[in-house]
C-alpha positions as CSV (number, residue, x, y, z in Angstrom):
1,M,107.3,163.1,132.9
2,R,104.0,161.5,131.3
3,I,105.5,161.8,127.4
4,R,108.7,160.0,128.8
5,M,106.3,157.6,130.9
6,K,104.5,156.9,127.8
7,H,107.2,156.2,125.7
8,L,108.4,153.9,128.1
9,W,105.4,152.1,128.1
10,V,105.6,151.6,124.3
11,S,108.6,150.7,124.5
12,L,108.0,147.9,127.1
13,A,104.9,146.6,124.8
14,A,107.0,146.5,121.8
15,V,109.7,144.2,123.4
16,T,107.2,141.9,125.0
17,S,105.5,141.8,121.5
18,S,109.0,140.7,119.9
19,I,109.7,138.3,122.4
20,A,106.1,136.7,122.0
21,M,106.9,136.7,118.5
22,A,110.4,135.1,118.9
23,G,108.9,132.2,121.2
24,A,105.8,131.4,118.7
25,Q,108.4,131.1,116.2
26,A,111.1,129.4,118.0
27,T,109.8,125.7,117.9
28,D,111.7,123.4,116.2
29,W,111.2,119.7,115.8
30,D,113.3,117.0,114.6
31,M,111.4,114.5,112.6
32,P,113.3,111.0,111.8
33,T,112.2,109.0,108.9
34,P,113.8,105.6,107.8
35,Y,114.3,106.0,104.1
36,G,116.8,108.1,101.5
37,D,115.4,111.4,100.3
38,S,114.9,109.9,97.0
39,N,112.1,107.9,98.3
40,F,108.8,108.9,97.7
41,H,107.6,108.7,101.0
42,T,110.4,111.6,102.4
43,V,109.5,113.7,99.3
44,N,106.2,113.4,100.7
45,I,106.9,114.1,104.0
46,R,109.3,117.0,103.3
47,Q,106.7,118.7,101.5
48,F,104.1,118.3,104.4
49,A,107.0,120.2,106.7
50,E,107.2,122.9,104.4
51,D,103.4,123.4,104.3
52,V,103.7,123.2,108.0
53,K,106.0,126.1,107.8
54,A,104.4,128.2,105.3
55,S,101.0,128.0,107.0
56,T,102.4,128.6,110.5
57,D,104.5,131.7,109.1
58,G,107.5,129.6,110.9
59,E,105.8,129.3,114.1
60,L,106.7,125.4,113.6
61,N,109.9,124.2,111.9
62,I,110.1,120.6,111.2
63,T,113.5,119.4,110.4
64,V,113.2,116.2,108.5
65,H,116.1,113.7,109.0
66,S,116.2,110.9,106.3
67,S,117.9,107.3,106.0
68,G,117.9,106.4,109.8
69,S,120.2,109.2,109.9
70,L,118.9,110.7,113.4
71,I,117.4,107.5,114.8
72,K,117.0,103.8,113.4
73,H,113.9,102.6,112.2
74,P,113.2,100.1,115.1
75,E,113.7,102.7,117.7
76,I,111.3,105.6,116.1
77,K,108.1,104.9,117.5
78,N,109.4,104.4,121.1
79,S,111.5,107.6,120.5
80,V,108.5,109.5,119.8
81,R,106.2,107.9,122.6
82,R,109.3,108.7,125.3
83,G,109.7,112.7,123.8
84,L,113.1,112.1,122.5
85,V,111.6,113.4,119.2
86,P,108.5,115.2,118.9
87,M,107.4,112.9,115.7
88,G,108.4,110.0,113.2
89,E,107.8,108.1,110.3
90,L,107.5,104.3,110.6
91,I,106.2,100.9,108.6
92,M,103.0,100.6,110.5
93,S,103.4,96.8,110.4
94,R,106.6,97.1,112.5
95,L,103.9,97.7,115.7
96,A,102.7,94.1,115.1
97,N,104.3,92.5,118.0
98,E,102.7,94.8,120.2
99,D,99.1,94.5,118.7
100,P,98.0,92.3,115.8
101,L,95.5,95.4,114.4
102,F,98.7,97.0,113.2
103,E,99.4,94.5,110.8
104,V,96.0,94.4,109.3
105,D,97.3,95.8,105.9
106,S,100.1,93.0,105.2
107,V,97.9,90.4,105.4
108,P,98.4,88.7,102.0
109,Y,95.4,89.4,99.2
110,L,93.0,91.1,102.1
111,A,93.8,94.3,100.3
112,S,96.0,94.1,97.0
113,N,95.2,97.3,95.2
114,Y,94.7,100.9,95.8
115,D,91.0,101.1,96.0
116,E,90.7,98.1,98.4
117,A,93.7,99.2,100.7
118,W,92.1,102.8,101.0
119,K,88.9,101.2,102.3
120,L,90.9,99.1,104.6
121,W,92.6,102.1,105.7
122,Q,88.9,104.0,106.4
123,A,87.8,100.7,108.1
124,S,90.8,100.8,110.5
125,K,92.3,104.2,111.0
126,D,90.2,105.2,113.7
127,I,90.8,101.9,116.0
128,L,94.1,102.4,115.3
129,A,94.6,105.8,116.3
130,K,93.0,105.2,119.8
131,R,95.4,102.3,120.2
132,L,98.2,104.7,119.6
133,E,96.4,107.5,122.1
134,G,96.7,104.9,124.6
135,Q,100.5,105.2,124.0
136,R,100.6,109.2,124.3
137,L,100.7,109.0,120.6
138,K,98.6,111.0,118.0
139,L,98.2,109.6,114.5
140,L,98.5,112.3,111.7
141,F,98.3,110.2,108.2
142,A,99.3,107.3,106.8
143,V,100.3,106.5,102.9
144,P,100.9,103.1,101.2
145,W,103.9,102.0,99.7
146,P,103.4,100.2,96.4
147,P,102.2,96.6,96.1
148,Q,104.7,94.2,97.3
149,G,106.5,91.8,94.9
150,I,109.2,89.1,95.0
151,Y,112.6,89.8,93.9
152,T,114.7,87.2,93.3
153,K,117.8,85.6,91.1
154,F,115.7,83.4,89.5
155,P,112.4,83.1,87.8
156,V,109.5,81.9,90.4
157,E,106.9,80.0,89.0
158,T,104.9,77.7,91.0
159,G,106.6,78.9,94.8
160,E,108.7,75.8,94.9
161,E,111.8,77.4,94.0
162,L,111.7,79.5,97.2
163,Q,112.2,76.5,99.5
164,G,115.2,77.2,101.8
165,V,115.9,80.0,100.1
166,K,117.4,83.3,102.6
167,M,114.9,85.7,102.0
168,R,114.7,89.4,103.2
169,A,111.6,90.2,105.6
170,Y,110.9,93.8,107.1
171,N,108.0,92.9,109.1
172,K,106.0,90.0,110.8
173,S,104.1,89.1,107.6
174,S,106.7,89.0,105.1
175,E,108.7,87.1,107.6
176,H,105.8,84.5,108.3
177,L,105.1,84.5,104.7
178,A,108.8,83.3,103.8
179,E,108.3,81.0,106.6
180,L,105.1,79.5,104.7
181,L,106.7,79.2,101.9
182,G,109.8,77.3,103.0
183,A,112.2,80.2,102.8
184,I,114.1,81.1,105.6
185,P,113.4,85.0,106.7
186,T,116.2,87.3,107.7
187,Q,115.4,91.0,108.9
188,V,117.3,93.4,106.9
189,E,116.4,97.6,106.8
190,V,116.4,98.8,103.3
191,P,119.6,101.1,103.2
192,D,121.4,97.7,104.1
193,I,119.8,95.7,101.3
194,P,122.3,96.0,98.5
195,T,125.0,94.9,101.3
196,A,122.8,92.0,102.4
197,F,122.4,90.7,98.6
198,G,126.2,91.1,98.2
199,T,127.5,89.4,100.8
200,G,125.1,86.3,100.6
201,R,123.2,87.0,103.8
202,V,120.1,87.1,101.5
203,D,118.9,85.7,98.0
204,A,115.5,86.9,98.2
205,M,112.9,89.5,98.8
206,I,109.4,90.6,99.3
207,T,109.3,94.6,98.5
208,S,107.8,97.1,96.6
209,P,109.0,98.4,93.0
210,S,109.8,101.5,94.8
211,T,112.6,100.0,97.2
212,G,113.9,97.8,94.3
213,A,114.5,100.4,92.1
214,N,115.6,102.6,94.8
215,T,118.1,100.4,96.0
216,R,119.1,99.6,92.3
217,A,118.4,95.9,92.6
218,W,119.4,95.1,89.1
219,D,122.9,95.1,90.5
220,Y,122.4,92.0,92.9
221,L,119.2,90.0,91.6
222,T,117.5,89.4,88.0
223,N,113.8,88.8,88.5
224,F,110.9,90.6,89.9
225,N,107.3,88.9,90.3
226,H,104.7,91.2,90.4
227,A,102.7,89.5,93.3
228,Q,100.6,92.4,94.6
229,L,100.8,90.6,97.7
230,W,99.8,93.6,100.1
231,L,100.1,97.3,100.3
232,P,101.7,98.3,103.6
233,K,101.5,101.7,104.8
234,N,103.9,104.3,106.5
235,M,102.5,105.8,108.9
236,V,103.1,109.5,111.0
237,I,102.8,109.8,114.5
238,V,103.5,113.0,116.8
239,N,103.9,112.6,120.7
240,A,100.7,114.1,122.2
241,R,102.1,116.1,124.7
242,A,103.7,117.6,122.2
243,F,101.1,118.4,119.9
244,A,99.3,119.3,122.6
245,K,101.6,122.2,123.8
246,L,101.2,123.9,120.2
247,P,99.0,127.0,119.8
248,E,95.3,126.1,118.7
249,N,96.2,127.4,115.4
250,V,99.5,125.6,114.8
251,Q,97.5,122.6,116.0
252,A,94.9,122.9,113.1
253,A,97.7,123.9,110.8
254,V,99.4,120.4,111.2
255,E,96.2,118.5,111.0
256,E,95.7,120.1,107.5
257,A,99.0,119.7,106.1
258,A,98.7,115.9,107.2
259,A,95.3,115.6,105.3
260,E,97.2,117.1,102.4
261,A,100.0,114.9,102.5
262,E,97.8,111.7,102.9
263,K,95.6,112.5,99.9
264,R,99.1,113.5,98.1
265,G,101.0,110.4,99.2
266,W,98.2,108.3,98.1
267,E,98.4,109.6,94.9
268,A,102.1,109.4,94.5
269,S,102.1,105.9,95.8
270,K,100.1,104.9,92.5
271,E,102.5,107.2,90.2
272,E,105.7,104.8,92.0
273,T,104.5,101.6,91.1
274,D,104.4,102.1,87.4
275,A,107.5,104.4,87.2
276,K,109.8,102.2,89.5
277,I,108.4,99.1,87.5
278,A,109.5,101.0,84.4
279,I,112.9,101.9,85.2
280,M,113.6,98.0,86.3
281,R,112.7,96.7,83.3
282,E,115.1,99.3,81.4
283,N,117.6,98.4,83.6
284,G,117.4,94.5,82.8
285,I,114.9,93.3,85.4
286,D,113.1,90.3,84.1
287,I,109.4,91.9,85.1
288,A,106.6,89.0,85.5
289,E,103.1,88.9,86.5
290,P,102.1,85.7,88.9
291,S,101.7,82.2,87.1
292,D,98.2,80.3,87.7
293,A,100.1,78.0,90.2
294,L,102.0,81.0,91.8
295,E,99.1,82.6,92.4
296,K,96.8,79.6,93.8
297,R,99.8,78.9,96.3
298,L,100.2,82.7,97.3
299,K,96.3,83.1,97.8
300,A,96.4,80.2,100.0
301,V,99.2,81.3,102.0
302,G,97.0,84.6,102.3
303,E,94.1,82.4,103.8
304,T,96.0,80.6,106.1
305,M,97.5,84.2,107.7
306,T,94.0,85.9,107.2
307,A,92.8,83.1,109.6
308,E,95.8,83.3,111.9
309,W,95.6,87.0,112.1
310,L,92.0,86.7,113.3
311,E,92.8,84.5,116.0
312,R,95.4,86.7,117.1
313,A,93.2,90.0,116.5
314,G,89.9,88.8,118.4
315,P,86.7,90.8,118.8
316,D,88.3,94.1,117.3
317,G,89.8,92.4,114.2
318,Q,86.6,90.6,113.4
319,A,84.8,94.0,113.7
320,L,87.6,95.8,111.7
321,L,87.5,93.3,109.0
322,D,83.4,93.3,108.8
323,A,83.8,96.9,108.4
324,Y,85.9,96.6,105.9
325,R,84.0,94.1,103.5
326,K,80.9,96.0,104.0
327,Q,82.6,98.4,102.0
């Protein structure tokens, strides 16, 4: 009888252990992203998901849904906040309407190269993380796009050529920049860019070499001015409650993978700039640097937008800017 009871307890222990292991391995997260599979942000995030799966031995499996296939870009942040999905990626400046601090990386010429953009990120990430915490969101990492340039169907020498031109915008900064240049801003998501140009909805845009090459800009325009206006960042966020439910070892693995993804993503962005400009040139896009007249005009607009941003951002914005400039 004792032998049978011993076997029974061993069997029950084995079953309990199996159930616990199955439960640990059953955490599956869906992650929406706005961009296609070939985009370097998406490639980096897929690697992040693989790293998390490997380092947790399958306790957390993240399925990446690219190209806005699960949730469209404008709804990603609120979907994560409400817990409809546990995590997602979005461009940081999309939150400018609710808090101007999220617009800091899209102020023209405040940070227009990678060294400056990294320093700006170091000065801003803690306060932005706290802002997100107030909405039950956790900031995992952020990766910049290549510097933003001007795409047109004609050369841009002074900026006057943009008067009255319908220009694609993707955030508050690009919209206001278009207005200050006399253009007519129109919100268009990345997957819709070729159609927007093809139907005459827009005739110009401000975006990165990455987006230009990935959307085959040579099929619908002829010129790219490498103005290097700003380096906007995409950020990956997670629902704070969903994160808190993870075992501590899994939380640590996610944060470690996030740190690696941020480092890897910044390097990939640098490589992306030169590679995608070369692709556009090979396909017939006329690549130009800003003339003195255009640079002067754009920097004047940048000074105006910096002053306007500081007025909206208040003391926190000034403190952020002071911390950045001290670096």
